[in-house]
C-alpha positions as CSV (number, residue, x, y, z in Angstrom):
1,M,-12.8,15.9,-37.1
2,I,-10.0,16.9,-39.4
3,I,-9.0,19.7,-37.1
4,T,-9.0,17.2,-34.2
5,A,-6.7,14.8,-36.1
6,C,-4.3,17.6,-37.0
7,I,-4.1,18.8,-33.4
8,N,-3.5,15.3,-32.1
9,Y,-0.9,14.4,-34.7
10,F,0.9,17.7,-35.2
11,Y,0.4,20.0,-32.2
12,I,0.1,17.9,-29.0
13,N,3.3,16.4,-27.8
14,P,3.1,12.7,-27.0
15,T,3.2,11.7,-23.3
16,F,5.2,8.7,-22.2
17,E,5.2,6.7,-19.0
18,A,8.2,5.0,-17.3
19,A,7.8,2.5,-14.5
20,T,10.2,1.0,-12.0
21,L,9.5,-1.8,-9.6
22,V,11.0,-2.1,-6.1
23,T,10.8,-5.4,-4.2
24,V,11.3,-4.9,-0.5
25,N,12.1,-7.5,2.2
26,T,9.4,-6.6,4.7
27,I,10.0,-9.6,7.1
28,K,12.1,-8.6,10.0
29,L,12.9,-9.4,13.6
30,N,12.1,-6.8,16.3
31,N,14.1,-6.2,19.5
32,N,12.4,-9.3,21.1
33,N,13.4,-11.5,18.1
34,V,9.8,-11.7,17.0
35,I,9.1,-11.8,13.3
36,I,7.1,-8.8,12.1
37,K,6.1,-7.3,8.8
38,E,7.3,-3.8,8.2
39,D,4.9,-1.1,7.0
40,L,6.3,0.5,3.8
41,N,3.9,3.5,3.7
42,P,6.1,5.8,5.9
43,F,9.1,5.2,3.6
44,I,7.0,6.0,0.5
45,E,5.9,9.3,2.1
46,Q,9.5,10.1,3.0
47,V,10.5,9.7,-0.7
48,K,7.8,12.1,-1.7
49,S,9.3,14.8,0.7
50,D,10.6,18.1,-0.7
51,F,14.2,17.1,0.5
52,V,14.2,14.0,-1.7
53,L,12.6,15.9,-4.6
54,D,15.3,18.6,-4.4
55,K,18.0,15.9,-4.4
56,I,16.5,14.2,-7.5
57,I,16.3,17.6,-9.4
58,T,19.9,18.3,-8.5
59,N,21.2,14.8,-9.4
60,L,19.6,14.8,-12.8
61,N,19.9,18.6,-13.5
62,L,16.2,18.8,-14.2
63,K,14.5,22.0,-15.3
64,Q,11.5,21.3,-13.1
65,T,10.0,22.5,-9.9
66,R,9.3,20.3,-6.9
67,T,5.6,20.6,-7.6
68,S,5.7,19.6,-11.3
69,L,8.0,16.7,-10.4
70,K,5.7,15.5,-7.7
71,N,2.6,15.9,-9.9
72,S,4.2,13.8,-12.7
73,T,5.2,11.0,-10.3
74,G,3.2,8.2,-8.7
75,I,4.6,5.9,-6.0
76,D,2.2,3.2,-4.9
77,L,2.4,0.0,-2.8
78,I,0.8,-2.8,-4.8
79,K,-2.0,-4.3,-2.6
80,N,-1.2,-7.5,-0.7
81,S,2.5,-7.6,-1.9
82,N,5.9,-6.2,-1.0
83,L,6.2,-4.5,-4.4
84,I,6.3,-0.7,-4.8
85,R,5.6,0.7,-8.3
86,I,7.0,4.0,-9.3
87,K,5.5,5.7,-12.4
88,V,6.7,8.9,-14.0
89,T,4.9,10.6,-17.0
90,G,6.5,13.2,-19.4
91,T,7.3,14.0,-22.9
92,D,10.9,13.0,-22.9
93,P,11.2,9.1,-22.7
94,S,14.9,9.2,-21.6
95,T,14.4,11.8,-18.9
96,I,11.4,10.1,-17.3
97,S,13.1,6.8,-17.3
98,K,16.0,8.3,-15.4
99,I,13.6,10.0,-13.0
100,S,11.8,6.8,-12.3
101,N,15.1,4.9,-11.6
102,Q,16.3,7.8,-9.4
103,F,13.2,7.7,-7.3
104,A,13.8,3.9,-6.9
105,Y,17.3,4.6,-5.8
106,Q,16.2,7.1,-3.2
107,L,13.6,4.7,-1.9
108,G,16.2,2.0,-1.7
109,A,18.5,4.4,0.1
110,V,15.9,5.3,2.7
111,L,15.1,1.6,3.3
112,E,18.8,0.7,3.4
113,I,19.5,3.4,6.0
114,S,16.6,2.2,8.1
115,D,17.8,-1.4,7.9
116,R,21.4,-0.5,8.7
117,S,20.3,1.6,11.6
118,D,18.5,-1.4,13.1
119,I,21.7,-3.5,12.6
120,I,23.7,-0.8,14.4
121,V,21.3,-0.7,17.3
122,T,21.1,-4.5,17.6
123,N,24.9,-5.0,17.3
124,K,25.7,-2.2,19.8
125,K,23.4,-3.9,22.3
126,R,25.1,-7.2,21.8
127,L,28.6,-5.5,21.9
128,I,27.9,-4.2,25.4
129,E,27.0,-7.8,26.5
130,V,30.1,-9.2,24.8
131,E,32.5,-6.6,26.3
132,A,31.0,-7.3,29.8
133,G,31.6,-11.0,29.2
134,I,35.2,-10.4,28.1
135,K,35.9,-8.3,31.2
136,V,34.6,-11.1,33.5
137,L,36.6,-13.8,31.7
138,K,39.8,-11.7,31.9
139,D,39.3,-11.2,35.6
140,E,38.7,-14.9,36.1
141,L,41.8,-15.8,34.1
142,A,44.0,-13.3,36.0
143,K,42.8,-14.8,39.3
144,S,43.2,-18.4,38.1
145,N,46.7,-17.8,36.7
146,E,47.7,-16.1,40.0
147,L,46.4,-19.1,42.0
148,L,48.1,-21.5,39.6
149,L,51.5,-19.9,40.4
150,T,51.2,-20.9,44.0
151,T,49.7,-24.3,43.4
152,P,52.1,-27.2,42.9
153,E,51.5,-29.6,40.0
154,K,52.2,-32.6,42.2
155,L,51.7,-33.4,45.9
156,I,54.6,-35.1,47.7
157,T,53.9,-36.8,51.0
158,K,56.5,-38.2,53.4
159,K,56.1,-40.7,56.2
160,S,58.3,-43.0,58.3
161,L,57.9,-46.7,58.3
162,A,56.9,-46.5,61.9
163,Q,53.6,-45.1,60.7
164,D,53.0,-48.2,58.6
165,P,53.4,-51.3,60.8
166,Y,52.5,-53.8,58.1
167,L,55.2,-52.5,55.7
168,Q,57.7,-52.3,58.5
169,S,57.1,-56.0,59.4
170,V,57.4,-57.1,55.8
171,L,60.8,-55.3,55.4
172,S,61.9,-56.7,58.7
173,D,61.3,-60.2,57.5
174,L,63.0,-59.6,54.2
175,T,66.0,-57.7,55.5
176,S,68.4,-58.0,58.4
177,I,67.6,-54.4,59.5
178,K,66.3,-54.1,62.9
179,N,62.7,-52.8,63.5
180,K,64.2,-49.9,65.4
181,D,66.3,-48.8,62.4
182,L,63.4,-49.5,60.0
183,G,61.2,-47.2,61.9
184,A,63.6,-44.4,61.3
185,L,63.4,-44.8,57.6
186,E,61.2,-42.4,55.6
187,L,58.9,-43.1,52.6
188,S,58.2,-40.5,50.0
189,S,55.1,-40.6,47.6
190,E,54.1,-38.4,44.8
191,E,50.5,-37.8,43.3
192,I,48.9,-35.3,40.9
193,N,47.4,-32.3,42.5
194,A,43.6,-32.2,41.7
195,L,43.4,-28.5,42.4
196,Y,46.2,-27.8,39.9
197,I,44.4,-29.9,37.2
198,S,41.1,-28.1,38.0
199,L,42.8,-24.7,37.6
200,K,44.4,-25.7,34.3
201,T,41.1,-27.0,32.9
202,K,39.4,-23.8,34.0
203,I,42.1,-21.6,32.4
204,S,41.8,-23.6,29.2
205,E,38.0,-23.3,29.0
206,S,38.1,-19.6,29.9
207,T,40.8,-18.9,27.2
208,I,38.6,-20.6,24.6
209,N,35.5,-18.7,25.6
210,L,37.5,-15.4,25.7
211,T,38.8,-16.1,22.2
212,K,35.2,-16.7,21.0
213,L,34.0,-13.5,22.6
214,E,36.9,-11.4,21.2
215,T,36.2,-12.8,17.8
216,E,32.6,-11.9,18.1
217,Q,33.6,-8.4,19.4
218,S,35.8,-7.9,16.4
219,Y,32.9,-8.9,14.0
220,L,30.4,-6.7,15.8
221,I,32.7,-3.7,15.6
222,G,33.4,-4.3,11.9
223,T,29.7,-4.7,11.1
224,I,28.8,-1.5,13.0
225,K,31.6,0.4,11.2
226,E,30.5,-1.0,7.8
227,S,26.9,0.0,8.4
228,E,27.9,3.5,9.6
229,N,30.0,4.0,6.5
230,I,27.2,2.9,4.2
231,I,24.7,5.2,5.9
232,S,27.2,8.1,5.6
233,D,27.8,7.4,1.9
234,L,24.0,7.2,1.2
235,Q,23.4,10.4,3.1
236,T,26.2,12.4,1.6
237,K,26.9,11.1,-1.9
238,S,24.7,11.8,-4.9
239,Q,23.6,9.1,-7.3
240,S,24.5,9.8,-10.9
241,P,22.2,8.5,-13.7
242,S,24.9,6.2,-15.0
243,T,25.5,4.4,-11.6
244,N,24.5,0.8,-11.6
245,I,21.4,0.5,-9.3
246,Y,20.7,-3.2,-9.7
247,N,22.8,-4.4,-6.8
248,S,23.3,-1.3,-4.8
249,F,21.3,-2.4,-1.7
250,K,20.9,-5.3,0.6
251,T,17.3,-4.6,1.6
252,V,15.7,-4.1,-1.8
253,V,15.8,-5.4,-5.4
254,I,15.2,-2.8,-8.1
255,T,13.8,-3.7,-11.5
256,P,14.8,-0.5,-13.4
257,S,12.7,1.3,-15.9
258,L,13.6,1.1,-19.6
259,Q,13.1,4.0,-21.9
260,P,9.5,3.8,-23.1
261,E,8.8,3.5,-26.8
262,N,5.0,3.9,-27.0
263,A,3.2,7.0,-25.9
264,V,0.3,6.7,-23.4
265,A,-1.3,10.0,-24.5
266,P,-2.8,11.6,-26.4
267,K,-5.0,8.7,-27.5
268,K,-5.3,9.8,-31.0
269,I,-7.7,7.2,-32.4
270,T,-10.0,7.6,-29.5
271,N,-9.9,11.4,-29.7
272,I,-10.6,11.4,-33.4
273,A,-13.5,8.9,-32.9
274,I,-15.0,11.0,-30.1
275,S,-14.6,14.1,-32.3
276,G,-16.3,12.3,-35.2
277,I,-19.2,11.2,-33.1
278,S,-19.5,14.7,-31.6
279,T,-19.5,16.2,-35.1
280,L,-22.2,13.8,-36.3
281,I,-24.4,14.5,-33.3
282,L,-23.9,18.3,-33.8
283,C,-24.8,17.9,-37.5
284,L,-28.0,16.0,-36.6
285,F,-28.9,18.6,-34.1
286,V,-28.4,21.4,-36.6
287,I,-30.5,19.5,-39.2
288,I,-33.3,18.9,-36.8
289,F,-33.2,22.5,-35.6
290,R,-33.3,23.8,-39.2
291,E,-36.2,21.6,-40.0
292,Y,-38.0,22.7,-36.9
293,W,-37.2,26.4,-37.7
294,R,-38.5,26.0,-41.3
295,E,-41.7,24.4,-40.2
296,T,-42.3,27.0,-37.5
297,S,-41.8,29.8,-40.0
298,S,-44.2,28.2,-42.6
299,I,-46.9,27.8,-40.0
300,K,-46.6,31.5,-39.0
301,K,-47.0,32.5,-42.7
């Protein structure tokens, strides 16, 4: 028992465990705008890949192999939740805390790339529709403006008094002009051209709709470009241990690991107790065996 205590306290290095929690937004819209719950297991397997393990080893300058790093790390989806727990065990509290957070960052990067890729696909699909609408509106505006140039704003009609007998007789009674001379007079009337007004209204509405589509086009192009840049950064840039990982992503929320203070192994008290009980059982066995041996020897004599 004393030997066991000495080994536990002086020879076996304590093992610590660091844990990081990743909360993922799993509710999404598919291409048909139907709400679905995303399966996180493929992303977890992707983070366990040799490619990601190599990246973590390089980023943290670890003196470990991919196999040892994989064996010391556990990544599990907590049942009936959108939480992923990352656990790393080792003898250096500071290092395992950094490893745990680095795994969380890589998982966040994988999920963010997936989410941004979906945004790019959706926005590009909408952009095609918007650009088609812009083309149609521009063609309509061009035709309407061309027609407007040849359409008068007001319509002027002319007619002689001879075409309006009633007015001719009234003027004849009120004036001394003879009916023959009155019939030679010409009346001019002016009215708003309904076609002109219709064209102006159509041009105004088309201009407003065109402005809306061009604004949406600009937004879609900007969003696509932003997502492409974020994906490029996540794929090419390494994440240093000092980089803030709390608000790095849109898709996930990371609760980072703190440096563990208490060891999870060896369980010194438990080991000493087991050793003590084992020693006691061994002693009892030796005593019983010796008594049995002595009795057997005396009977033979």
